[in-house]
C-alpha positions as CSV (number, residue, x, y, z in Angstrom):
1,M,115.0,102.3,105.0
2,F,114.1,103.0,101.4
3,S,113.3,106.5,100.1
4,K,109.7,107.5,99.1
5,T,111.2,108.1,95.6
6,N,111.1,104.3,95.2
7,K,107.4,104.5,94.6
8,L,108.3,104.6,90.9
9,A,110.3,101.4,91.3
10,A,107.4,99.8,93.1
11,L,105.0,100.8,90.3
12,G,107.5,99.4,87.8
13,A,107.1,96.1,89.5
14,T,103.4,95.8,88.8
15,L,103.8,92.9,86.4
16,F,105.9,91.0,89.0
17,F,103.3,91.6,91.7
18,A,100.5,90.5,89.4
19,G,101.9,87.0,89.6
20,H,101.3,87.2,93.4
21,A,97.8,88.6,93.2
22,I,95.5,88.4,96.2
23,A,92.2,87.0,95.1
24,E,90.4,88.8,97.9
25,E,91.5,92.1,99.5
26,I,92.5,91.4,103.0
27,K,90.6,92.9,106.0
28,A,92.4,91.8,109.1
29,I,92.1,92.3,112.8
30,Y,94.5,91.4,115.5
31,L,93.0,89.9,118.6
32,F,95.0,91.0,121.7
33,G,94.8,89.2,124.9
34,N,92.5,86.3,125.7
35,V,89.9,85.9,122.9
36,S,87.3,84.4,125.3
37,N,86.9,87.9,126.8
38,S,86.0,89.5,123.4
39,N,82.8,90.0,121.4
40,T,83.0,86.9,119.2
41,Q,79.9,87.7,117.2
42,A,81.2,91.2,116.3
43,I,84.5,89.8,115.3
44,K,82.8,87.2,113.1
45,T,80.2,89.3,111.4
46,S,81.6,92.8,111.0
47,G,83.3,92.1,107.7
48,F,86.8,91.0,108.7
49,N,88.2,88.1,106.7
50,A,91.4,87.4,108.7
51,A,91.8,87.1,112.5
52,I,95.3,87.0,114.0
53,I,95.4,85.9,117.7
54,F,98.2,87.7,119.6
55,A,100.0,86.1,121.3
56,L,100.8,82.6,122.5
57,N,103.9,81.6,124.4
58,L,106.2,78.7,123.9
59,K,107.9,77.1,126.9
60,D,111.5,75.9,126.7
61,N,110.3,72.3,126.2
62,G,107.9,73.2,123.3
63,D,104.7,73.4,125.3
64,I,102.3,76.2,124.4
65,V,100.4,78.4,126.8
66,Y,97.9,81.2,126.5
67,P,99.6,83.9,128.6
68,A,98.0,86.4,130.9
69,I,98.3,89.6,128.8
70,T,95.4,91.8,129.9
71,A,93.7,92.4,133.2
72,G,91.8,89.3,134.4
73,D,93.7,86.9,132.1
74,V,95.0,83.7,133.6
75,E,97.8,81.7,132.0
76,T,96.3,78.6,130.4
77,P,98.1,75.5,129.1
78,L,97.1,74.7,125.5
79,V,99.5,72.1,124.4
80,T,101.6,69.8,126.8
81,N,104.0,67.2,125.6
82,G,102.7,67.6,122.0
83,V,99.1,67.0,123.0
84,Y,96.3,69.6,123.0
85,V,95.0,70.2,126.6
86,G,93.3,73.5,126.1
87,G,89.8,72.2,126.3
88,S,86.8,72.5,124.0
89,A,85.9,76.0,125.0
90,Y,88.9,77.4,123.3
91,S,88.9,75.0,120.3
92,D,85.2,75.6,119.7
93,L,85.7,79.4,119.9
94,V,88.7,79.7,117.6
95,S,87.7,77.1,115.1
96,G,84.2,78.7,115.2
97,Y,85.5,82.0,113.8
98,K,85.3,80.3,110.3
99,T,82.0,78.6,110.8
100,G,78.3,79.7,110.9
101,D,77.5,83.3,110.4
102,T,80.9,84.7,109.6
103,T,83.0,86.6,107.1
104,I,86.3,85.2,108.5
105,D,88.0,82.6,106.3
106,R,91.5,82.6,107.8
107,T,92.8,82.4,111.4
108,E,96.4,82.9,112.5
109,V,98.3,82.9,115.8
110,T,101.4,84.8,116.8
111,V,103.8,82.5,118.7
112,G,107.0,83.4,120.6
113,P,109.3,84.3,122.2
114,Y,111.8,84.1,119.3
115,T,114.7,83.2,121.5
116,T,112.9,80.1,122.5
117,I,112.1,79.2,118.9
118,Q,115.8,79.7,118.1
119,S,116.8,77.4,120.9
120,L,114.3,74.7,120.0
121,V,115.0,74.6,116.2
122,N,118.8,74.8,116.8
123,S,118.8,72.0,119.4
124,A,116.2,69.6,118.1
125,G,115.8,70.5,114.4
126,T,112.6,70.8,112.4
127,G,111.5,67.2,112.1
128,A,107.9,66.1,112.6
129,D,108.9,64.2,115.8
130,T,110.2,67.3,117.6
131,Y,108.1,68.7,120.4
132,L,107.9,72.1,118.7
133,A,106.4,70.5,115.5
134,K,104.1,68.2,117.6
135,S,102.9,71.2,119.6
136,L,102.1,73.4,116.7
137,A,100.5,70.5,114.8
138,A,98.3,69.8,117.7
139,L,97.2,73.4,118.1
140,K,96.6,73.6,114.3
141,S,94.3,70.6,114.4
142,A,92.4,71.7,117.6
143,W,91.9,75.3,116.5
144,N,91.7,74.8,112.7
145,L,94.4,77.4,112.1
146,D,95.8,78.5,108.8
147,A,99.0,80.4,109.6
148,V,101.6,81.3,112.2
149,N,102.4,85.0,112.4
150,N,105.9,86.3,113.2
151,D,106.1,89.5,115.2
152,D,109.8,89.3,116.0
153,E,110.9,92.8,117.2
154,S,114.3,92.1,118.7
155,L,116.2,88.9,117.8
156,Y,116.2,89.0,114.0
157,D,118.0,85.6,113.5
158,V,117.7,84.6,109.9
159,S,118.7,80.9,110.3
160,S,116.2,80.0,113.0
161,T,113.4,82.0,111.3
162,V,113.9,80.2,108.0
163,K,114.0,76.8,109.9
164,L,110.7,77.6,111.6
165,G,109.2,78.4,108.2
166,E,110.3,75.0,106.9
167,L,108.8,73.3,110.0
168,L,105.5,75.2,109.6
169,G,105.3,74.3,105.9
170,N,105.8,70.7,106.7
171,I,102.8,70.5,109.0
172,G,100.5,72.5,106.7
173,F,100.8,76.1,108.0
174,K,101.3,79.2,106.0
175,Y,103.8,81.7,107.5
176,T,103.1,85.5,107.8
177,T,105.1,88.4,109.3
178,A,104.3,91.6,111.1
179,P,107.4,93.8,110.8
180,Y,107.9,97.4,111.9
181,T,111.6,97.9,111.1
182,N,114.7,96.1,109.9
183,I,113.6,95.8,106.3
184,G,116.7,93.9,105.2
185,F,116.0,91.1,107.6
186,W,112.5,90.6,106.5
187,Q,113.6,90.8,102.8
188,T,116.1,88.0,103.4
189,I,113.8,85.6,105.3
190,T,111.0,86.2,102.8
191,E,113.3,85.4,99.9
192,Q,114.9,82.3,101.6
193,I,111.6,80.8,102.9
194,N,109.8,81.2,99.6
195,A,112.8,79.9,97.6
196,K,112.5,76.7,99.5
197,T,108.7,76.5,99.3
198,A,107.0,78.9,96.9
199,G,104.2,80.9,98.5
200,L,104.8,79.6,102.0
201,L,105.3,83.1,103.4
202,D,102.3,84.6,101.8
203,R,101.4,87.7,103.8
204,T,103.1,90.6,105.4
205,Y,101.2,92.8,107.9
206,L,103.2,96.0,108.1
207,Q,103.0,98.0,111.4
208,C,102.4,101.6,110.4
209,Y,102.0,102.9,113.9
210,D,104.1,103.5,117.0
211,G,107.7,102.5,116.1
212,G,106.6,101.8,112.5
213,A,104.7,105.1,112.1
214,G,106.9,106.3,109.3
215,N,106.7,103.1,107.2
216,D,105.7,103.5,103.5
217,P,104.1,100.4,102.1
218,A,105.6,101.0,98.7
219,D,109.1,100.7,100.1
220,W,108.3,97.3,101.7
221,Q,106.5,96.0,98.7
222,N,109.5,96.9,96.5
223,A,111.9,95.2,98.9
224,L,109.8,92.1,99.6
225,G,108.5,91.5,96.1
226,M,104.9,91.1,97.4
227,K,101.9,93.2,98.2
228,I,101.6,94.0,101.9
229,V,98.8,94.7,104.3
230,P,99.5,97.9,106.4
231,L,98.2,97.9,110.0
232,L,96.9,101.0,111.8
233,W,96.2,101.2,115.5
234,V,92.6,102.1,116.5
235,T,91.9,104.8,119.1
236,N,93.2,103.6,122.4
237,N,94.1,104.5,126.0
238,A,97.6,103.1,126.0
239,K,99.2,105.5,123.4
240,P,96.4,107.8,122.3
241,S,98.7,109.8,119.9
242,D,99.3,106.6,117.9
243,G,95.7,105.7,117.5
244,K,93.6,106.6,114.4
245,T,90.0,107.5,114.2
246,P,87.9,105.7,111.6
247,A,87.9,108.8,109.4
248,Q,91.7,109.1,109.6
249,M,92.0,105.4,108.8
250,K,89.8,105.7,105.8
251,S,91.8,108.5,104.4
252,Q,95.1,106.7,104.9
253,F,94.0,103.3,103.6
254,T,92.5,105.0,100.6
255,T,95.7,106.9,99.8
256,W,97.8,103.7,100.1
257,L,95.4,101.7,98.0
258,N,95.4,104.3,95.2
259,E,99.1,105.0,95.3
260,D,100.6,101.6,96.1
261,Q,97.9,99.0,95.3
262,I,98.2,97.4,98.7
263,A,96.8,93.9,99.4
264,G,94.3,95.2,102.0
265,G,94.3,96.7,105.5
266,G,94.4,95.6,109.1
267,L,93.6,96.8,112.6
268,W,95.6,96.7,115.8
269,N,93.5,95.6,117.8
270,Q,90.1,94.4,119.1
271,Y,90.9,94.9,122.8
272,D,91.2,98.6,122.4
273,I,88.0,98.8,120.3
274,E,86.2,97.3,123.3
275,Q,88.1,99.2,125.9
276,T,87.1,102.5,124.3
277,K,83.5,101.2,123.8
278,T,83.8,102.0,120.1
279,P,81.4,99.9,117.9
280,Y,83.3,97.4,115.8
281,S,81.3,98.6,112.8
282,D,82.9,102.1,113.0
283,Y,86.2,100.5,111.9
284,S,85.0,97.5,109.9
285,D,83.0,99.8,107.8
286,V,86.2,101.6,106.9
287,L,87.8,98.4,105.7
288,N,84.7,97.3,103.8
289,S,84.3,100.7,102.2
290,V,88.0,100.9,101.0
291,F,88.6,97.3,100.2
292,G,85.2,96.0,99.3
């Protein structure tokens, strides 16, 4: 981990970062569990411009399912044998995030586990005719997705991660990451993926809560050569000490924006907002106030 003294180095990289400028400051929200159980209208109209669905599961044959994550969820097949089978309810809901009365212009999904991805790309490759490529392409088309988000917290295999990036780029996805530790790994894969296809890995959502509570955005920006989007955890019942009130978030995001010129801010997650019966606007107003 880099020292906080590297803030000067990060500031010295301003001209480099300018070449990677974000046209619109990012205001992201992670959607935990089955999105059909959440307040879609609030998600669409509160001011967020990026929604990341967490998380879909890959089967050993490349099929994709919506797993049972929270109470009441039921595992639902989404893609089988490279064909979308998830039904119109899901496709209408997710593709609808970006249509009608909405501020969202980008949708992403987190897909794992990474051991399965490693096995699939190592055994079958990254060609368009592989089941993994067919499955992800089918989901992209049905849900009108923009990116796949990488939340690897254990495997950290450079080769298969870079291969997945190549596969995603070939079928029209962007690639994003959500690290909390192991900065050297994320630096390596960011450099290698973007060396092959410039701008393919275009966002890093940095976990600054729980295991990543000590992360300094300046360190990561300096290492990755790109502006990042720090994530904070809303007030919650799972780990209350890791949650931030809207006032605490506003203070922290403002400090990071002023000191590190971050690319925006993000929330983990909508499920906890609803479980604690907190109005979405309490948190979205923070992002809108700080990032415009």
